[in-house]
N, CA, C and O atoms as a GROMACS GRO file, in nm:
protein
  468
    1UNK      N    1   9.960   8.725   9.802
    1UNK     CA    2  10.088   8.703   9.740
    1UNK      C    3  10.176   8.826   9.753
    1UNK      O    4  10.125   8.938   9.764
    2UNK      N    5  10.304   8.808   9.752
    2UNK     CA    6  10.401   8.915   9.770
    2UNK      C    7  10.390   9.023   9.663
    2UNK      O    8  10.349   8.997   9.550
    3UNK      N    9  10.426   9.146   9.701
    3UNK     CA   10  10.433   9.258   9.609
    3UNK      C   11  10.577   9.307   9.608
    3UNK      O   12  10.644   9.306   9.711
    4UNK      N   13  10.626   9.350   9.491
    4UNK     CA   14  10.766   9.388   9.475
    4UNK      C   15  10.777   9.524   9.409
    4UNK      O   16  10.711   9.550   9.308
    5UNK      N   17  10.861   9.611   9.464
    5UNK     CA   18  10.903   9.733   9.396
    5UNK      C   19  11.041   9.704   9.339
    5UNK      O   20  11.130   9.660   9.412
    6UNK      N   21  11.059   9.728   9.209
    6UNK     CA   22  11.188   9.702   9.145
    6UNK      C   23  11.249   9.831   9.092
    6UNK      O   24  11.178   9.922   9.049
    7UNK      N   25  11.381   9.837   9.094
    7UNK     CA   26  11.456   9.955   9.052
    7UNK      C   27  11.579   9.913   8.972
    7UNK      O   28  11.647   9.817   9.009
    8UNK      N   29  11.607   9.983   8.866
    8UNK     CA   30  11.730   9.964   8.790
    8UNK      C   31  11.786  10.104   8.765
    8UNK      O   32  11.714  10.193   8.720
    9UNK      N   33  11.914  10.122   8.795
    9UNK     CA   34  11.974  10.253   8.776
    9UNK      C   35  12.124  10.242   8.753
    9UNK      O   36  12.187  10.144   8.793
   10UNK      N   37  12.180  10.343   8.688
   10UNK     CA   38  12.324  10.350   8.670
   10UNK      C   39  12.383  10.434   8.783
   10UNK      O   40  12.330  10.540   8.816
   11UNK      N   41  12.491  10.388   8.841
   11UNK     CA   42  12.558  10.465   8.945
   11UNK      C   43  12.700  10.495   8.897
   11UNK      O   44  12.777  10.402   8.874
   12UNK      N   45  12.736  10.621   8.882
   12UNK     CA   46  12.873  10.656   8.842
   12UNK      C   47  12.973  10.607   8.946
   12UNK      O   48  12.952  10.622   9.067
   13UNK      N   49  13.082  10.549   8.899
   13UNK     CA   50  13.184  10.496   8.990
   13UNK      C   51  13.229  10.602   9.090
   13UNK      O   52  13.255  10.571   9.206
   14UNK      N   53  13.238  10.726   9.047
   14UNK     CA   54  13.281  10.834   9.136
   14UNK      C   55  13.184  10.856   9.251
   14UNK      O   56  13.221  10.916   9.353
   15UNK      N   57  13.060  10.810   9.238
   15UNK     CA   58  12.959  10.830   9.342
   15UNK      C   59  12.921  10.699   9.413
   15UNK      O   60  12.825  10.695   9.490
   16UNK      N   61  12.997  10.592   9.386
   16UNK     CA   62  12.963  10.460   9.438
   16UNK      C   63  12.956  10.456   9.591
   16UNK      O   64  12.859  10.405   9.647
   17UNK      N   65  13.056  10.508   9.658
   17UNK     CA   66  13.057  10.503   9.805
   17UNK      C   67  12.943  10.584   9.865
   17UNK      O   68  12.881  10.541   9.963
   18UNK      N   69  12.914  10.698   9.808
   18UNK     CA   70  12.800  10.779   9.856
   18UNK      C   71  12.670  10.703   9.834
   18UNK      O   72  12.582  10.703   9.921
   19UNK      N   73  12.656  10.638   9.718
   19UNK     CA   74  12.536  10.558   9.690
   19UNK      C   75  12.521  10.448   9.796
   19UNK      O   76  12.412  10.426   9.848
   20UNK      N   77  12.630  10.379   9.825
   20UNK     CA   78  12.625  10.270   9.923
   20UNK      C   79  12.581  10.321  10.060
   20UNK      O   80  12.503  10.255  10.129
   21UNK      N   81  12.629  10.438  10.101
   21UNK     CA   82  12.586  10.495  10.229
   21UNK      C   83  12.436  10.526  10.226
   21UNK      O   84  12.364  10.498  10.322
   22UNK      N   85  12.390  10.582  10.114
   22UNK     CA   86  12.248  10.618  10.102
   22UNK      C   87  12.158  10.495  10.107
   22UNK      O   88  12.054  10.497  10.172
   23UNK      N   89  12.198  10.388  10.037
   23UNK     CA   90  12.110  10.270  10.036
   23UNK      C   91  12.119  10.192  10.167
   23UNK      O   92  12.027  10.119  10.201
   24UNK      N   93  12.229  10.207  10.238
   24UNK     CA   94  12.236  10.146  10.371
   24UNK      C   95  12.131  10.210  10.461
   24UNK      O   96  12.060  10.141  10.534
   25UNK      N   97  12.121  10.342  10.455
   25UNK     CA   98  12.018  10.413  10.531
   25UNK      C   99  11.879  10.374  10.480
   25UNK      O  100  11.790  10.346  10.559
   26UNK      N  101  11.862  10.373  10.347
   26UNK     CA  102  11.731  10.339  10.290
   26UNK      C  103  11.686  10.199  10.334
   26UNK      O  104  11.570  10.180  10.370
   27UNK      N  105  11.776  10.104  10.331
   27UNK     CA  106  11.741   9.968  10.373
   27UNK      C  107  11.695   9.967  10.519
   27UNK      O  108  11.597   9.901  10.554
   28UNK      N  109  11.765  10.039  10.603
   28UNK     CA  110  11.728  10.048  10.745
   28UNK      C  111  11.587  10.106  10.759
   28UNK      O  112  11.505  10.052  10.833
   29UNK      N  113  11.561  10.215  10.689
   29UNK     CA  114  11.430  10.281  10.698
   29UNK      C  115  11.320  10.191  10.646
   29UNK      O  116  11.217  10.174  10.712
   30UNK      N  117  11.339  10.132  10.528
   30UNK     CA  118  11.236  10.044  10.470
   30UNK      C  119  11.205   9.928  10.564
   30UNK      O  120  11.089   9.897  10.589
   31UNK      N  121  11.310   9.864  10.616
   31UNK     CA  122  11.289   9.749  10.704
   31UNK      C  123  11.222   9.790  10.836
   31UNK      O  124  11.136   9.717  10.886
   32UNK      N  125  11.260   9.903  10.891
   32UNK     CA  126  11.197   9.951  11.014
   32UNK      C  127  11.048   9.978  10.994
   32UNK      O  128  10.969   9.963  11.087
   33UNK      N  129  11.010  10.018  10.873
   33UNK     CA  130  10.871  10.050  10.846
   33UNK      C  131  10.792   9.930  10.791
   33UNK      O  132  10.676   9.945  10.753
   34UNK      N  133  10.855   9.812  10.788
   34UNK     CA  134  10.778   9.691  10.760
   34UNK      C  135  10.806   9.616  10.632
   34UNK      O  136  10.742   9.514  10.607
   35UNK      N  137  10.900   9.661  10.549
   35UNK     CA  138  10.932   9.584  10.429
   35UNK      C  139  10.977   9.444  10.469
   35UNK      O  140  11.038   9.426  10.574
   36UNK      N  141  10.948   9.346  10.384
   36UNK     CA  142  10.989   9.209  10.412
   36UNK      C  143  11.136   9.186  10.379
   36UNK      O  144  11.206   9.111  10.447
   37UNK      N  145  11.183   9.252  10.273
   37UNK     CA  146  11.325   9.242  10.235
   37UNK      C  147  11.362   9.365  10.153
   37UNK      O  148  11.277   9.432  10.095
   38UNK      N  149  11.492   9.392  10.150
   38UNK     CA  150  11.546   9.504  10.073
   38UNK      C  151  11.678   9.455  10.014
   38UNK      O  152  11.768   9.416  10.088
   39UNK      N  153  11.690   9.456   9.882
   39UNK     CA  154  11.808   9.400   9.814
   39UNK      C  155  11.866   9.502   9.717
   39UNK      O  156  11.793   9.565   9.641
   40UNK      N  157  11.998   9.516   9.720
   40UNK     CA  158  12.072   9.598   9.624
   40UNK      C  159  12.174   9.505   9.558
   40UNK      O  160  12.250   9.438   9.628
   41UNK      N  161  12.177   9.499   9.426
   41UNK     CA  162  12.268   9.410   9.355
   41UNK      C  163  12.344   9.488   9.247
   41UNK      O  164  12.284   9.562   9.169
   42UNK      N  165  12.476   9.469   9.246
   42UNK     CA  166  12.563   9.536   9.149
   42UNK      C  167  12.580   9.448   9.026
   42UNK      O  168  12.597   9.327   9.039
   43UNK      N  169  12.576   9.508   8.908
   43UNK     CA  170  12.590   9.433   8.783
   43UNK      C  171  12.719   9.352   8.783
   43UNK      O  172  12.825   9.400   8.824
   44UNK      N  173  12.707   9.228   8.736
   44UNK     CA  174  12.822   9.139   8.727
   44UNK      C  175  12.828   9.076   8.588
   44UNK      O  176  12.936   9.062   8.531
   45UNK      N  177  12.714   9.036   8.535
   45UNK     CA  178  12.706   8.974   8.403
   45UNK      C  179  12.589   9.038   8.329
   45UNK      O  180  12.483   8.977   8.314
   46UNK      N  181  12.610   9.160   8.284
   46UNK     CA  182  12.504   9.240   8.222
   46UNK      C  183  12.553   9.286   8.084
   46UNK      O  184  12.616   9.392   8.073
   47UNK      N  185  12.524   9.208   7.981
   47UNK     CA  186  12.577   9.242   7.848
   47UNK      C  187  12.508   9.363   7.784
   47UNK      O  188  12.391   9.392   7.812
   48UNK      N  189  12.583   9.430   7.698
   48UNK     CA  190  12.524   9.534   7.616
   48UNK      C  191  12.433   9.468   7.514
   48UNK      O  192  12.458   9.355   7.472
   49UNK      N  193  12.330   9.537   7.475
   49UNK     CA  194  12.239   9.482   7.375
   49UNK      C  195  12.234   9.572   7.253
   49UNK      O  196  12.280   9.686   7.257
   50UNK      N  197  12.177   9.520   7.147
   50UNK     CA  198  12.161   9.600   7.025
   50UNK      C  199  12.021   9.660   7.018
   50UNK      O  200  12.004   9.770   6.967
   51UNK      N  201  11.922   9.588   7.068
   51UNK     CA  202  11.785   9.636   7.064
   51UNK      C  203  11.740   9.683   7.201
   51UNK      O  204  11.683   9.792   7.215
   52UNK      N  205  11.767   9.601   7.302
   52UNK     CA  206  11.734   9.638   7.439
   52UNK      C  207  11.828   9.567   7.535
   52UNK      O  208  11.880   9.460   7.505
   53UNK      N  209  11.849   9.628   7.649
   53UNK     CA  210  11.936   9.571   7.753
   53UNK      C  211  11.929   9.663   7.874
   53UNK      O  212  11.877   9.774   7.866
   54UNK      N  213  11.981   9.616   7.985
   54UNK     CA  214  11.989   9.703   8.102
   54UNK      C  215  12.073   9.828   8.071
   54UNK      O  216  12.030   9.938   8.102
   55UNK      N  217  12.192   9.813   8.010
   55UNK     CA  218  12.271   9.933   7.980
   55UNK      C  219  12.197  10.034   7.891
   55UNK      O  220  12.203  10.154   7.915
   56UNK      N  221  12.126   9.984   7.790
   56UNK     CA  222  12.051  10.075   7.703
   56UNK      C  223  11.935  10.140   7.778
   56UNK      O  224  11.908  10.259   7.762
   57UNK      N  225  11.868  10.062   7.860
   57UNK     CA  226  11.750  10.112   7.930
   57UNK      C  227  11.783  10.229   8.024
   57UNK      O  228  11.704  10.323   8.037
   58UNK      N  229  11.900  10.224   8.088
   58UNK     CA  230  11.936  10.330   8.182
   58UNK      C  231  12.034  10.430   8.122
   58UNK      O  232  12.087  10.516   8.192
   59UNK      N  233  12.056  10.419   7.991
   59UNK     CA  234  12.150  10.510   7.922
   59UNK      C  235  12.286  10.511   7.992
   59UNK      O  236  12.340  10.616   8.026
   60UNK      N  237  12.339  10.389   8.011
   60UNK     CA  238  12.466  10.372   8.080
   60UNK      C  239  12.575  10.455   8.013
   60UNK      O  240  12.588  10.456   7.890
   61UNK      N  241  12.652  10.524   8.096
   61UNK     CA  242  12.764  10.604   8.048
   61UNK      C  243  12.894  10.540   8.094
   61UNK      O  244  12.893  10.456   8.184
   62UNK      N  245  13.005  10.579   8.034
   62UNK     CA  246  13.136  10.527   8.075
   62UNK      C  247  13.154  10.551   8.224
   62UNK      O  248  13.128  10.661   8.273
   63UNK      N  249  13.198  10.448   8.295
   63UNK     CA  250  13.221  10.462   8.439
   63UNK      C  251  13.100  10.432   8.525
   63UNK      O  252  13.110  10.436   8.647
   64UNK      N  253  12.985  10.403   8.464
   64UNK     CA  254  12.865  10.369   8.541
   64UNK      C  255  12.865  10.221   8.577
   64UNK      O  256  12.915  10.137   8.502
   65UNK      N  257  12.809  10.191   8.692
   65UNK     CA  258  12.778  10.054   8.733
   65UNK      C  259  12.627  10.045   8.742
   65UNK      O  260  12.562  10.132   8.800
   66UNK      N  261  12.571   9.940   8.684
   66UNK     CA  262  12.426   9.923   8.690
   66UNK      C  263  12.389   9.852   8.819
   66UNK      O  264  12.454   9.755   8.860
   67UNK      N  265  12.284   9.902   8.883
   67UNK     CA  266  12.233   9.844   9.007
   67UNK      C  267  12.090   9.799   8.982
   67UNK      O  268  12.009   9.870   8.924
   68UNK      N  269  12.062   9.679   9.028
   68UNK     CA  270  11.927   9.623   9.026
   68UNK      C  271  11.889   9.605   9.172
   68UNK      O  272  11.959   9.537   9.247
   69UNK      N  273  11.779   9.665   9.213
   69UNK     CA  274  11.738   9.652   9.353
   69UNK      C  275  11.588   9.627   9.360
   69UNK      O  276  11.512   9.660   9.269
   70UNK      N  277  11.548   9.568   9.472
   70UNK     CA  278  11.405   9.545   9.492
   70UNK      C  279  11.373   9.537   9.641
   70UNK      O  280  11.456   9.503   9.725
   71UNK      N  281  11.248   9.570   9.668
   71UNK     CA  282  11.194   9.567   9.804
   71UNK      C  283  11.068   9.482   9.798
   71UNK      O  284  10.988   9.497   9.705
   72UNK      N  285  11.050   9.393   9.895
   72UNK     CA  286  10.932   9.309   9.895
   72UNK      C  287  10.839   9.343  10.011
   72UNK      O  288  10.882   9.390  10.116
   73UNK      N  289  10.711   9.317   9.986
   73UNK     CA  290  10.604   9.349  10.082
   73UNK      C  291  10.504   9.234  10.084
   73UNK      O  292  10.508   9.146   9.998
   74UNK      N  293  10.414   9.235  10.181
   74UNK     CA  294  10.310   9.133  10.191
   74UNK      C  295  10.208   9.144  10.077
   74UNK      O  296  10.157   9.044  10.028
   75UNK      N  297  10.180   9.269  10.036
   75UNK     CA  298  10.076   9.295   9.936
   75UNK      C  299  10.092   9.438   9.884
   75UNK      O  300  10.176   9.514   9.934
   76UNK      N  301  10.013   9.474   9.786
   76UNK     CA  302  10.014   9.613   9.735
   76UNK      C  303   9.972   9.709   9.846
   76UNK      O  304  10.029   9.817   9.860
   77UNK      N  305   9.872   9.670   9.923
   77UNK     CA  306   9.825   9.756  10.032
   77UNK      C  307   9.936   9.776  10.135
   77UNK      O  308   9.957   9.887  10.183
   78UNK      N  309  10.005   9.668  10.168
   78UNK     CA  310  10.117   9.676  10.263
   78UNK      C  311  10.225   9.767  10.207
   78UNK      O  312  10.281   9.848  10.280
   79UNK      N  313  10.254   9.754  10.078
   79UNK     CA  314  10.355   9.841  10.014
   79UNK      C  315  10.315   9.987  10.026
   79UNK      O  316  10.398  10.071  10.059
   80UNK      N  317  10.189  10.017   9.998
   80UNK     CA  318  10.144  10.156  10.006
   80UNK      C  319  10.160  10.211  10.148
   80UNK      O  320  10.197  10.327  10.166
   81UNK      N  321  10.131  10.129  10.248
   81UNK     CA  322  10.147  10.171  10.389
   81UNK      C  323  10.294  10.196  10.421
   81UNK      O  324  10.329  10.299  10.480
   82UNK      N  325  10.380  10.101  10.383
   82UNK     CA  326  10.523  10.115  10.411
   82UNK      C  327  10.580  10.235  10.337
   82UNK      O  328  10.653  10.314  10.395
   83UNK      N  329  10.546  10.249  10.209
   83UNK     CA  330  10.601  10.358  10.127
   83UNK      C  331  10.562  10.494  10.184
   83UNK      O  332  10.644  10.586  10.184
   84UNK      N  333  10.439  10.508  10.231
   84UNK     CA  334  10.396  10.634  10.292
   84UNK      C  335  10.484  10.669  10.412
   84UNK      O  336  10.529  10.782  10.426
   85UNK      N  337  10.509  10.571  10.497
   85UNK     CA  338  10.593  10.592  10.614
   85UNK      C  339  10.737  10.626  10.574
   85UNK      O  340  10.800  10.714  10.633
   86UNK      N  341  10.788  10.555  10.474
   86UNK     CA  342  10.926  10.579  10.428
   86UNK      C  343  10.938  10.722  10.375
   86UNK      O  344  11.032  10.793  10.410
   87UNK      N  345  10.845  10.763  10.292
   87UNK     CA  346  10.852  10.896  10.232
   87UNK      C  347  10.836  11.008  10.335
   87UNK      O  348  10.884  11.119  10.314
   88UNK      N  349  10.769  10.979  10.447
   88UNK     CA  350  10.753  11.079  10.554
   88UNK      C  351  10.864  11.074  10.657
   88UNK      O  352  10.873  11.162  10.742
   89UNK      N  353  10.949  10.972  10.651
   89UNK     CA  354  11.055  10.957  10.751
   89UNK      C  355  11.158  11.068  10.734
   89UNK      O  356  11.212  11.086  10.624
   90UNK      N  357  11.187  11.144  10.839
   90UNK     CA  358  11.280  11.257  10.828
   90UNK      C  359  11.421  11.216  10.784
   90UNK      O  360  11.494  11.298  10.729
   91UNK      N  361  11.460  11.092  10.808
   91UNK     CA  362  11.593  11.048  10.766
   91UNK      C  363  11.606  11.042  10.614
   91UNK      O  364  11.717  11.047  10.561
   92UNK      N  365  11.494  11.030  10.545
   92UNK     CA  366  11.496  11.021  10.398
   92UNK      C  367  11.493  11.157  10.330
   92UNK      O  368  11.524  11.168  10.212
   93UNK      N  369  11.456  11.260  10.403
   93UNK     CA  370  11.436  11.392  10.343
   93UNK      C  371  11.562  11.453  10.279
   93UNK      O  372  11.552  11.506  10.169
   94UNK      N  373  11.679  11.448  10.344
   94UNK     CA  374  11.796  11.510  10.279
   94UNK      C  375  11.826  11.450  10.141
   94UNK      O  376  11.856  11.523  10.047
   95UNK      N  377  11.819  11.319  10.130
   95UNK     CA  378  11.846  11.254  10.001
   95UNK      C  379  11.740  11.286   9.896
   95UNK      O  380  11.770  11.294   9.777
   96UNK      N  381  11.617  11.303   9.940
   96UNK     CA  382  11.509  11.332   9.845
   96UNK      C  383  11.515  11.478   9.799
   96UNK      O  384  11.470  11.510   9.689
   97UNK      N  385  11.568  11.565   9.882
   97UNK     CA  386  11.579  11.706   9.846
   97UNK      C  387  11.699  11.733   9.756
   97UNK      O  388  11.701  11.832   9.683
   98UNK      N  389  11.799  11.645   9.761
   98UNK     CA  390  11.923  11.668   9.688
   98UNK      C  391  11.965  11.542   9.613
   98UNK      O  392  12.075  11.490   9.634
   99UNK      N  393  11.877  11.493   9.525
   99UNK     CA  394  11.906  11.371   9.450
   99UNK      C  395  12.015  11.395   9.347
   99UNK      O  396  12.016  11.498   9.280
  100UNK      N  397  12.106  11.299   9.333
  100UNK     CA  398  12.210  11.313   9.229
  100UNK      C  399  12.148  11.307   9.089
  100UNK      O  400  12.042  11.248   9.070
  101UNK      N  401  12.216  11.367   8.992
  101UNK     CA  402  12.164  11.377   8.856
  101UNK      C  403  12.137  11.240   8.793
  101UNK      O  404  12.042  11.225   8.717
  102UNK      N  405  12.219  11.140   8.825
  102UNK     CA  406  12.201  11.009   8.761
  102UNK      C  407  12.069  10.944   8.800
  102UNK      O  408  12.025  10.851   8.732
  103UNK      N  409  12.005  10.990   8.906
  103UNK     CA  410  11.876  10.934   8.946
  103UNK      C  411  11.768  10.960   8.841
  103UNK      O  412  11.663  10.894   8.843
  104UNK      N  413  11.791  11.054   8.752
  104UNK     CA  414  11.695  11.080   8.644
  104UNK      C  415  11.688  10.962   8.547
  104UNK      O  416  11.593  10.951   8.469
  105UNK      N  417  11.788  10.874   8.552
  105UNK     CA  418  11.791  10.756   8.464
  105UNK      C  419  11.740  10.631   8.535
  105UNK      O  420  11.750  10.521   8.481
  106UNK      N  421  11.685  10.647   8.654
  106UNK     CA  422  11.628  10.537   8.732
  106UNK      C  423  11.502  10.485   8.664
  106UNK      O  424  11.418  10.562   8.617
  107UNK      N  425  11.490  10.353   8.659
  107UNK     CA  426  11.368  10.288   8.612
  107UNK      C  427  11.309  10.217   8.733
  107UNK      O  428  11.381  10.149   8.806
  108UNK      N  429  11.179  10.231   8.756
  108UNK     CA  430  11.119  10.167   8.872
  108UNK      C  431  10.974  10.131   8.844
  108UNK      O  432  10.912  10.181   8.750
  109UNK      N  433  10.921  10.043   8.926
  109UNK     CA  434  10.781  10.007   8.915
  109UNK      C  435  10.743   9.906   9.022
  109UNK      O  436  10.829   9.843   9.083
  110UNK      N  437  10.614   9.892   9.043
  110UNK     CA  438  10.559   9.795   9.137
  110UNK      C  439  10.503   9.676   9.061
  110UNK      O  440  10.443   9.691   8.955
  111UNK      N  441  10.523   9.556   9.117
  111UNK     CA  442  10.485   9.433   9.048
  111UNK      C  443  10.412   9.338   9.142
  111UNK      O  444  10.454   9.317   9.256
  112UNK      N  445  10.300   9.282   9.092
  112UNK     CA  446  10.229   9.177   9.164
  112UNK      C  447  10.298   9.046   9.132
  112UNK      O  448  10.315   9.010   9.016
  113UNK      N  449  10.338   8.974   9.234
  113UNK     CA  450  10.400   8.844   9.215
  113UNK      C  451  10.292   8.744   9.177
  113UNK      O  452  10.189   8.736   9.244
  114UNK      N  453  10.313   8.667   9.068
  114UNK     CA  454  10.215   8.567   9.027
  114UNK      C  455  10.267   8.426   9.048
  114UNK      O  456  10.190   8.330   9.041
  115UNK      N  457  10.398   8.412   9.073
  115UNK     CA  458  10.455   8.282   9.108
  115UNK      C  459  10.572   8.304   9.202
  115UNK      O  460  10.654   8.394   9.182
  116UNK      N  461  10.578   8.221   9.305
  116UNK     CA  462  10.684   8.234   9.404
  116UNK      C  463  10.712   8.095   9.461
  116UNK      O  464  10.619   8.023   9.497
  117UNK      N  465  10.838   8.059   9.469
  117UNK     CA  466  10.875   7.927   9.524
  117UNK      C  467  10.972   7.942   9.635
  117UNK      O  468  11.014   7.843   9.695
   0.00000   0.00000   0.00000
């Protein structure tokens, strides 16, 4: 069954175009190294919550846009193989060495798919 890496993060509007350039490169690298899909989605209907919500989870600040993204793989083992290649790819090194401050509010994790249609 498919394996998914999921990410939620706030992107400051002032850094939106730079973020888009970075994820365009990231998508290319992930797909070249074998990911099944790579998706970046901008918040459209994401309400504030009182107890929990996407905005609360990422400590959304004024001017931030929330992004939900995910990458799919054949399995956890496949993900580990692809991720190793991605992290070693020289095209990814500049961004990893100089991450923007808002990346500290990134939430991520790997998930085993238990139902898929």
